[in-house]
N, CA, C and O atoms as CSV, one atom per row, in Angstrom:
chain,resi,resn,atom,element,x,y,z
A,1,MET,N,N,269.398,71.727,42.317
A,1,MET,CA,C,270.433,70.757,42.678
A,1,MET,C,C,268.994,69.499,42.826
A,1,MET,O,O,267.988,69.348,43.519
A,2,ALA,N,N,269.964,68.553,41.277
A,2,ALA,CA,C,269.047,67.242,41.334
A,2,ALA,C,C,269.287,66.425,42.826
A,2,ALA,O,O,270.318,66.548,43.488
A,3,LYS,N,N,268.366,65.746,43.134
A,3,LYS,CA,C,268.975,64.471,44.163
A,3,LYS,C,C,269.640,63.422,43.444
A,3,LYS,O,O,269.709,63.171,42.241
A,4,ALA,N,N,270.020,62.980,44.262
A,4,ALA,CA,C,270.874,61.379,44.127
A,4,ALA,C,C,270.114,60.375,43.699
A,4,ALA,O,O,269.074,60.328,44.356
A,5,LYS,N,N,270.192,59.421,42.751
A,5,LYS,CA,C,269.335,58.056,42.730
A,5,LYS,C,C,269.144,57.364,43.460
A,5,LYS,O,O,270.038,56.518,43.458
A,6,LEU,N,N,268.166,57.124,44.439
A,6,LEU,CA,C,267.398,56.565,45.319
A,6,LEU,C,C,267.795,54.824,45.369
A,6,LEU,O,O,267.528,54.037,44.460
A,7,GLY,N,N,268.472,54.483,46.630
A,7,GLY,CA,C,269.165,53.360,47.077
A,7,GLY,C,C,270.542,53.562,46.364
A,7,GLY,O,O,271.001,52.574,45.791
A,8,SER,N,N,270.991,54.298,46.346
A,8,SER,CA,C,272.728,54.720,46.191
A,8,SER,C,C,273.425,55.347,47.848
A,8,SER,O,O,274.543,55.778,48.130
A,9,GLY,N,N,272.436,55.185,48.510
A,9,GLY,CA,C,272.698,55.571,49.816
A,9,GLY,C,C,273.603,56.876,50.285
A,9,GLY,O,O,274.076,57.216,51.369
A,10,ALA,N,N,273.625,57.611,48.567
A,10,ALA,CA,C,273.831,59.251,48.621
A,10,ALA,C,C,272.724,60.126,49.995
A,10,ALA,O,O,273.072,60.615,51.070
A,11,ARG,N,N,271.505,60.035,49.425
A,11,ARG,CA,C,270.394,60.917,50.090
A,11,ARG,C,C,270.356,60.537,51.404
A,11,ARG,O,O,270.003,61.424,52.180
A,12,PHE,N,N,270.697,59.158,52.009
A,12,PHE,CA,C,270.494,58.490,53.541
A,12,PHE,C,C,271.738,59.386,53.937
A,12,PHE,O,O,271.395,60.124,54.861
A,13,LYS,N,N,273.244,59.619,53.525
A,13,LYS,CA,C,274.138,59.849,54.141
A,13,LYS,C,C,274.051,61.532,54.174
A,13,LYS,O,O,274.727,62.304,54.854
A,14,ALA,N,N,272.884,61.858,53.112
A,14,ALA,CA,C,272.906,63.606,53.071
A,14,ALA,C,C,272.201,64.020,54.605
A,14,ALA,O,O,272.690,64.700,55.507
A,15,LEU,N,N,270.728,63.267,54.522
A,15,LEU,CA,C,270.301,63.804,56.236
A,15,LEU,C,C,270.809,63.145,56.888
A,15,LEU,O,O,270.440,63.631,57.958
A,16,LYS,N,N,271.346,62.448,57.115
A,16,LYS,CA,C,272.151,61.945,58.467
A,16,LYS,C,C,273.108,62.988,58.878
A,16,LYS,O,O,273.028,63.606,59.940
A,17,THR,N,N,274.031,63.154,57.967
A,17,THR,CA,C,274.917,64.847,58.229
A,17,THR,C,C,273.874,66.213,58.155
A,17,THR,O,O,274.281,67.279,58.617
A,18,SER,N,N,273.011,66.152,57.771
A,18,SER,CA,C,271.864,67.291,58.122
A,18,SER,C,C,271.485,67.370,59.224
A,18,SER,O,O,271.321,68.414,59.855
A,19,LEU,N,N,271.262,66.066,59.661
A,19,LEU,CA,C,270.711,66.144,61.256
A,19,LEU,C,C,271.987,65.882,62.183
A,19,LEU,O,O,271.976,66.214,63.369
A,20,ALA,N,N,273.094,65.264,61.575
A,20,ALA,CA,C,274.007,65.605,62.959
A,20,ALA,C,C,274.618,67.085,63.412
A,20,ALA,O,O,275.247,67.398,64.422
A,21,LYS,N,N,274.001,68.211,61.782
A,21,LYS,CA,C,274.337,68.855,62.059
A,21,LYS,C,C,273.780,69.823,63.033
A,21,LYS,O,O,274.488,70.787,63.323
A,22,ARG,N,N,272.262,69.668,63.744
A,22,ARG,CA,C,271.292,69.975,63.876
A,22,ARG,C,C,272.099,70.244,65.682
A,22,ARG,O,O,272.371,71.355,66.138
A,23,GLY,N,N,272.224,69.517,66.077
A,23,GLY,CA,C,272.829,69.487,67.123
A,23,GLY,C,C,272.549,68.591,68.160
A,23,GLY,O,O,273.294,67.905,68.859
A,24,ASP,N,N,270.983,68.764,68.118
A,24,ASP,CA,C,269.954,68.027,69.359
A,24,ASP,C,C,269.610,66.601,68.926
A,24,ASP,O,O,268.631,65.949,69.290
A,25,VAL,N,N,270.561,66.237,68.106
A,25,VAL,CA,C,270.246,64.704,67.862
A,25,VAL,C,C,271.314,63.461,68.168
A,25,VAL,O,O,272.153,63.440,67.268
A,26,ARG,N,N,271.458,62.804,68.795
A,26,ARG,CA,C,272.266,62.073,68.841
A,26,ARG,C,C,272.505,60.844,68.513
A,26,ARG,O,O,273.111,60.134,69.314
A,27,ASN,N,N,272.072,60.322,67.244
A,27,ASN,CA,C,272.042,59.307,66.744
A,27,ASN,C,C,271.340,59.874,64.866
A,27,ASN,O,O,270.219,59.830,64.359
A,28,PRO,N,N,272.162,60.164,64.564
A,28,PRO,CA,C,271.619,61.039,63.307
A,28,PRO,C,C,271.418,59.670,62.239
A,28,PRO,O,O,270.832,59.589,61.160
A,29,GLY,N,N,271.926,58.985,62.778
A,29,GLY,CA,C,271.830,57.535,61.965
A,29,GLY,C,C,270.085,56.866,62.266
A,29,GLY,O,O,269.186,56.834,61.426
A,30,ALA,N,N,270.033,56.536,63.260
A,30,ALA,CA,C,268.770,55.989,63.600
A,30,ALA,C,C,267.805,56.942,63.326
A,30,ALA,O,O,266.702,56.397,63.279
A,31,VAL,N,N,267.755,58.025,63.143
A,31,VAL,CA,C,266.565,59.157,63.645
A,31,VAL,C,C,266.141,59.181,61.748
A,31,VAL,O,O,264.994,59.091,61.310
A,32,ALA,N,N,267.400,59.322,60.904
A,32,ALA,CA,C,267.612,59.340,59.343
A,32,ALA,C,C,266.348,57.891,58.940
A,32,ALA,O,O,265.352,57.894,58.216
A,33,ALA,N,N,267.024,56.707,59.849
A,33,ALA,CA,C,266.321,55.382,59.343
A,33,ALA,C,C,264.873,55.408,59.340
A,33,ALA,O,O,264.179,54.905,58.456
A,34,ALA,N,N,264.252,56.289,60.832
A,34,ALA,CA,C,262.864,56.434,60.942
A,34,ALA,C,C,262.089,56.935,60.036
A,34,ALA,O,O,260.922,56.743,59.695
A,35,ILE,N,N,263.336,57.932,59.544
A,35,ILE,CA,C,262.561,59.204,58.360
A,35,ILE,C,C,262.107,58.213,57.110
A,35,ILE,O,O,261.030,57.991,56.555
A,36,GLY,N,N,263.184,57.827,56.977
A,36,GLY,CA,C,263.033,57.016,55.649
A,36,GLY,C,C,261.463,55.449,55.398
A,36,GLY,O,O,260.815,55.047,54.431
A,37,ARG,N,N,261.527,55.061,56.995
A,37,ARG,CA,C,260.932,53.911,57.004
A,37,ARG,C,C,259.354,54.495,57.571
A,37,ARG,O,O,258.398,53.723,57.647
A,38,LYS,N,N,259.252,55.980,57.950
A,38,LYS,CA,C,257.381,56.584,57.641
A,38,LYS,C,C,257.639,56.817,56.359
A,38,LYS,O,O,256.564,56.690,55.773
A,39,LYS,N,N,258.558,57.114,55.534
A,39,LYS,CA,C,258.374,57.867,54.052
A,39,LYS,C,C,258.140,56.610,53.158
A,39,LYS,O,O,257.098,56.619,52.504
A,40,TYR,N,N,258.842,55.690,53.056
A,40,TYR,CA,C,259.015,54.839,51.756
A,40,TYR,C,C,258.475,53.476,52.581
A,40,TYR,O,O,258.933,52.404,52.186
A,41,GLY,N,N,257.448,53.455,53.796
A,41,GLY,CA,C,257.556,52.339,54.509
A,41,GLY,C,C,258.325,51.282,54.591
A,41,GLY,O,O,259.153,51.195,53.685
A,42,PRO,N,N,258.324,50.144,55.668
A,42,PRO,CA,C,259.260,49.432,55.961
A,42,PRO,C,C,259.438,48.349,54.908
A,42,PRO,O,O,260.641,48.120,54.779
A,43,THR,N,N,259.038,47.947,54.479
A,43,THR,CA,C,259.603,46.712,53.000
A,43,THR,C,C,260.372,47.566,51.920
A,43,THR,O,O,261.563,47.360,51.687
A,44,LYS,N,N,259.472,48.751,51.128
A,44,LYS,CA,C,260.746,49.443,50.658
A,44,LYS,C,C,262.179,50.065,51.091
A,44,LYS,O,O,263.240,50.249,50.496
A,45,PHE,N,N,261.772,50.271,52.241
A,45,PHE,CA,C,262.527,51.280,52.800
A,45,PHE,C,C,264.427,49.745,53.157
A,45,PHE,O,O,265.640,49.932,53.249
A,46,GLN,N,N,263.533,48.501,53.218
A,46,GLN,CA,C,264.967,47.625,53.920
A,46,GLN,C,C,265.089,47.057,52.498
A,46,GLN,O,O,265.952,46.180,52.451
A,47,LYS,N,N,264.721,47.202,51.788
A,47,LYS,CA,C,265.128,47.529,50.239
A,47,LYS,C,C,266.036,48.172,49.671
A,47,LYS,O,O,266.958,47.769,48.961
A,48,LEU,N,N,265.729,49.296,50.031
A,48,LEU,CA,C,266.938,50.426,49.870
A,48,LEU,C,C,267.928,50.223,50.647
A,48,LEU,O,O,269.135,50.136,50.424
A,49,ALA,N,N,267.344,50.157,51.537
A,49,ALA,CA,C,268.839,49.806,52.787
A,49,ALA,C,C,270.053,48.479,52.083
A,49,ALA,O,O,271.241,48.569,51.773
A,50,VAL,N,N,269.297,47.580,52.052
A,50,VAL,CA,C,270.600,46.597,50.817
A,50,VAL,C,C,271.309,47.409,49.575
A,50,VAL,O,O,272.428,47.569,49.089
A,51,SER,N,N,269.998,47.805,49.376
A,51,SER,CA,C,270.827,48.549,48.273
A,51,SER,C,C,271.735,49.520,48.181
A,51,SER,O,O,272.398,49.714,47.161
A,52,GLY,N,N,271.840,50.267,49.351
A,52,GLY,CA,C,272.749,51.381,49.884
A,52,GLY,C,C,273.942,50.614,50.552
A,52,GLY,O,O,275.106,51.015,50.513
A,53,LYS,N,N,273.627,49.752,51.015
A,53,LYS,CA,C,274.539,48.652,51.546
A,53,LYS,C,C,275.856,48.356,50.984
A,53,LYS,O,O,276.942,47.966,51.414
A,54,LYS,N,N,275.286,48.728,49.723
A,54,LYS,CA,C,276.247,47.920,48.240
A,54,LYS,C,C,276.995,48.932,48.069
A,54,LYS,O,O,278.096,48.696,47.570
A,55,HIS,N,N,276.644,50.441,48.435
A,55,HIS,CA,C,277.887,51.648,48.063
A,55,HIS,C,C,278.282,51.807,49.172
A,55,HIS,O,O,279.289,52.495,49.011
A,56,LEU,N,N,278.205,51.690,49.861
A,56,LEU,CA,C,279.229,51.590,51.645
A,56,LEU,C,C,280.567,52.190,51.216
A,56,LEU,O,O,281.463,51.782,50.477
A,57,THR,N,N,280.373,53.411,52.008
A,57,THR,CA,C,281.574,54.115,51.979
A,57,THR,C,C,282.462,54.083,53.326
A,57,THR,O,O,282.070,53.215,54.106
A,58,ASN,N,N,283.811,54.995,53.875
A,58,ASN,CA,C,284.566,54.373,55.154
A,58,ASN,C,C,283.464,54.919,56.012
A,58,ASN,O,O,282.877,54.057,56.666
A,59,ASP,N,N,283.072,56.079,56.152
A,59,ASP,CA,C,282.673,56.547,56.980
A,59,ASP,C,C,281.209,55.560,57.901
A,59,ASP,O,O,280.952,55.457,59.101
A,60,TYR,N,N,280.440,54.914,56.494
A,60,TYR,CA,C,279.358,53.838,56.643
A,60,TYR,C,C,279.946,52.715,58.044
A,60,TYR,O,O,279.436,52.354,59.104
A,61,ALA,N,N,281.418,52.415,57.272
A,61,ALA,CA,C,281.988,50.905,57.637
A,61,ALA,C,C,282.127,50.730,59.394
A,61,ALA,O,O,282.312,49.776,60.150
A,62,HIS,N,N,281.911,52.324,59.572
A,62,HIS,CA,C,282.763,52.236,60.636
A,62,HIS,C,C,281.186,52.871,61.703
A,62,HIS,O,O,280.651,53.972,61.835
A,63,GLY,N,N,280.947,51.605,62.219
A,63,GLY,CA,C,279.397,51.881,63.219
A,63,GLY,C,C,279.770,53.059,64.044
A,63,GLY,O,O,280.914,53.336,64.402
A,64,GLU,N,N,278.806,53.650,64.280
A,64,GLU,CA,C,278.724,54.900,65.489
A,64,GLU,C,C,277.762,54.205,65.915
A,64,GLU,O,O,276.978,53.492,65.289
A,65,THR,N,N,277.885,54.573,67.719
A,65,THR,CA,C,277.391,54.181,68.689
A,65,THR,C,C,276.870,55.603,69.285
A,65,THR,O,O,277.376,55.915,70.362
A,66,VAL,N,N,275.849,56.578,68.679
A,66,VAL,CA,C,275.235,57.866,69.316
A,66,VAL,C,C,274.110,57.303,69.364
A,66,VAL,O,O,273.890,56.272,68.727
A,67,GLU,N,N,273.095,57.960,70.226
A,67,GLU,CA,C,272.229,58.015,70.993
A,67,GLU,C,C,271.481,59.118,70.014
A,67,GLU,O,O,272.079,59.835,69.211
A,68,PHE,N,N,269.713,59.107,70.295
A,68,PHE,CA,C,269.004,60.218,70.235
A,68,PHE,C,C,267.845,60.478,70.922
A,68,PHE,O,O,267.118,59.493,71.059
A,69,THR,N,N,267.496,61.397,71.343
A,69,THR,CA,C,266.226,62.100,71.768
A,69,THR,C,C,265.387,61.464,70.919
A,69,THR,O,O,265.591,61.222,69.729
A,70,GLU,N,N,264.107,61.112,71.796
A,70,GLU,CA,C,262.908,61.414,70.778
A,70,GLU,C,C,262.020,62.260,70.594
A,70,GLU,O,O,260.927,62.011,70.084
A,71,SER,N,N,262.411,63.393,71.005
A,71,SER,CA,C,262.069,64.630,70.989
A,71,SER,C,C,262.206,65.473,69.465
A,71,SER,O,O,261.498,66.205,68.773
A,72,ALA,N,N,263.883,64.745,69.410
A,72,ALA,CA,C,264.387,65.124,68.061
A,72,ALA,C,C,264.209,64.329,66.980
A,72,ALA,O,O,264.080,64.705,65.815
A,73,LYS,N,N,264.204,63.108,67.435
A,73,LYS,CA,C,263.890,62.031,66.296
A,73,LYS,C,C,261.759,62.501,65.517
A,73,LYS,O,O,261.331,62.412,64.366
A,74,SER,N,N,261.229,62.832,66.475
A,74,SER,CA,C,259.603,62.984,66.100
A,74,SER,C,C,259.919,64.664,65.425
A,74,SER,O,O,259.230,65.068,64.488
A,75,LYS,N,N,260.759,65.321,65.887
A,75,LYS,CA,C,260.944,66.571,65.122
A,75,LYS,C,C,261.371,66.724,64.017
A,75,LYS,O,O,260.955,67.612,63.274
A,76,ALA,N,N,262.557,65.635,63.601
A,76,ALA,CA,C,262.933,65.175,62.730
A,76,ALA,C,C,262.216,64.695,61.630
A,76,ALA,O,O,262.286,65.210,60.514
A,77,ILE,N,N,261.347,63.465,61.983
A,77,ILE,CA,C,260.416,62.601,61.189
A,77,ILE,C,C,259.292,64.005,60.701
A,77,ILE,O,O,259.006,64.262,59.531
A,78,LYS,N,N,258.986,64.469,61.438
A,78,LYS,CA,C,258.087,65.693,61.061
A,78,LYS,C,C,258.396,66.738,59.955
A,78,LYS,O,O,257.617,66.918,59.019
A,79,HIS,N,N,259.499,67.383,60.088
A,79,HIS,CA,C,260.064,67.971,58.874
A,79,HIS,C,C,260.402,67.422,57.932
A,79,HIS,O,O,260.345,67.898,56.799
A,80,TYR,N,N,260.822,66.308,58.229
A,80,TYR,CA,C,261.368,65.562,56.341
A,80,TYR,C,C,260.523,64.983,56.034
A,80,TYR,O,O,260.790,64.605,54.894
A,81,THR,N,N,259.186,64.468,56.433
A,81,THR,CA,C,258.073,63.634,55.939
A,81,THR,C,C,257.044,64.835,55.437
A,81,THR,O,O,256.320,64.800,54.441
A,82,LEU,N,N,257.194,66.015,56.500
A,82,LEU,CA,C,255.732,66.625,55.992
A,82,LEU,C,C,256.629,68.017,54.455
A,82,LEU,O,O,256.129,68.654,53.528
A,83,GLY,N,N,257.794,67.899,54.890
A,83,GLY,CA,C,258.518,69.310,54.214
A,83,GLY,C,C,258.602,70.376,54.562
A,83,GLY,O,O,258.824,71.312,53.793
A,84,GLY,N,N,258.426,70.503,55.968
A,84,GLY,CA,C,258.403,71.289,57.053
A,84,GLY,C,C,259.333,71.641,57.336
A,84,GLY,O,O,259.443,72.373,58.319
């Protein structure tokens, strides 16, 4: 299956959704952002975030205030950056 275009926001949304389904992540958006910053670097990730915000959907427009655990964040970062 082809991945969505980088910067469209679709990859971020998919990652956020998959993290939310895990159940051990309190704030999947924050974890997804941390993964993106680690994978692409802060500068490139910020450019992608700006680009992605142009493609906002209603589910992004309603900010969620959910927290995450540090262990879940580190597990997710290792899984998604190392491909495992």
